[in-house]
C-alpha positions in Angstrom: 3.2 109.9 117.4 2.5 113.3 115.8 0.0 116.0 116.4 -1.1 117.2 113.0 -2.7 120.6 112.5 -3.7 123.1 109.8 -2.2 126.5 109.4 -4.0 129.1 107.3 -3.9 132.7 106.2 -7.1 134.7 105.6 -6.2 137.1 102.9 -7.8 140.5 102.3 -9.5 139.1 99.2 -11.5 136.8 101.3 -9.5 133.7 100.4 -8.1 131.3 103.0 -4.9 129.6 102.0 -4.1 126.7 104.3 -1.6 123.8 104.7 -1.2 120.6 106.6 1.4 120.5 109.3 2.4 117.0 110.5 4.2 117.5 113.8 3.8 119.3 117.1 0.5 121.1 116.3 -0.5 121.6 119.9 -0.7 125.3 121.2 2.3 125.1 123.6 4.6 124.4 120.6 3.1 125.5 117.3 0.9 128.2 118.8 4.0 129.8 120.5 6.1 129.3 117.4 3.6 131.2 115.3 3.3 134.0 117.8 7.0 134.4 118.3 8.3 133.9 114.7 5.5 134.2 112.2 3.4 137.1 113.6 3.2 139.4 110.5 1.2 139.1 107.3 4.4 138.6 105.3 5.8 135.8 107.5 2.5 134.0 108.0 1.9 134.1 104.2 5.4 133.0 103.5 5.0 130.0 105.9 1.8 128.9 104.2 3.3 129.4 100.7 5.8 126.7 101.5 3.0 124.2 101.2 2.4 121.2 103.5 4.9 121.1 106.4 6.5 118.4 108.4 7.6 120.7 111.2 7.6 124.5 111.9 10.7 125.9 113.4 12.1 129.4 114.1 13.2 130.1 110.5 11.6 129.8 107.1 14.6 129.0 105.1 18.3 128.2 105.3 20.9 130.9 105.0 23.2 130.8 102.0 25.6 127.9 102.3 23.6 126.3 105.1 22.6 122.6 104.3 19.0 121.8 105.1 17.2 118.8 103.6 14.2 116.7 104.6 16.3 113.8 105.8 18.9 116.1 107.5 17.0 119.2 108.7 18.5 122.0 110.7 16.7 121.4 114.0 18.6 123.8 116.2 21.4 126.3 116.0 22.4 129.8 117.0 19.6 131.3 114.8 17.2 128.4 115.6 15.9 125.6 113.5 14.5 125.7 109.9 11.0 124.8 109.0 10.8 121.5 107.1 8.5 121.6 104.1 7.6 118.6 101.9 7.8 120.4 98.6 11.0 122.4 99.1 12.9 119.9 101.2 11.8 116.5 99.8 10.6 117.4 96.3 6.9 116.5 96.9 4.1 118.3 95.0 3.3 121.7 96.3 0.1 121.4 98.3 -1.8 124.5 99.4 -5.5 124.3 99.8 -7.9 127.3 99.6 -11.4 128.4 100.4 -13.2 131.4 98.9 -15.2 133.4 101.5 -17.6 135.6 99.6 -19.9 137.1 102.2 -19.8 140.4 104.0 -19.0 138.7 107.3 -15.7 137.3 106.2 -14.0 136.3 109.5 -17.0 134.5 111.0 -17.8 132.7 107.7 -14.1 131.8 107.2 -14.0 130.3 110.8 -17.2 128.3 110.2 -15.9 126.9 106.9 -12.5 126.1 108.3 -14.0 124.3 111.3 -16.1 122.1 109.0 -12.9 121.1 107.1 -11.1 120.4 110.4 -13.9 118.0 111.5 -14.0 116.3 108.1 -10.2 115.7 108.3 -10.2 114.8 112.0 -7.7 117.6 112.8 -7.7 118.9 116.4 -5.7 122.1 116.1 -5.9 124.9 113.6 -4.3 128.3 113.3 -5.6 131.1 111.1 -3.8 134.4 110.6 -6.1 137.2 109.6 -4.2 139.7 107.4 -6.8 142.4 107.9 -6.5 142.6 111.7 -2.9 141.1 111.9 -3.8 138.5 114.5 -3.5 134.7 114.8 -6.6 132.8 115.8 -6.6 129.2 117.0 -9.2 126.4 117.3 -9.3 123.2 119.3 -12.0 121.2 117.7 -12.2 118.7 120.6 -12.5 121.1 123.5 -14.0 124.3 122.2 -15.1 123.9 118.5 -14.6 127.6 117.8 -11.8 130.1 117.1 -10.2 132.3 119.7 -7.4 134.9 119.4 -4.2 133.0 119.8 -2.5 134.4 122.9 -0.9 133.1 126.1 -4.4 132.6 127.6 -5.4 130.2 124.8 -2.0 128.4 125.0 -2.3 128.0 128.8 -5.9 126.8 128.6 -5.0 124.2 126.0 -1.9 122.7 127.5 
């Protein structure tokens, strides 16, 4: 059984780009993975730009000459596993959703809009990288129904 989640980036222009992630969306896996391997505006954006994801791992893409496909992904290795994306690795359509936040209180409005989508889609976990403050935020729609800064405290409280 999988634990789906959404991963998003709140851009400086007030646009949230977000994608579906199928597996291991709980904070002790995906939350840690995002903090340890995708904790810059460039890496968070590059992750979301892959489109819908099957599984997030330590690396975004294979090195030259390294074979990585949807049916034979690189799960482990000296440099870590490679994130598996439906578009790049299986040839599916590129799926990236977006929301425009056009109010002066961008972060709070973005969080509220995103929480509504999570509830509609019945998604428990969500991660949102805010490019302006260079932080990951996380929400658990079952336990808290609001966003918190993604850190070890959040991860430990949601294990």
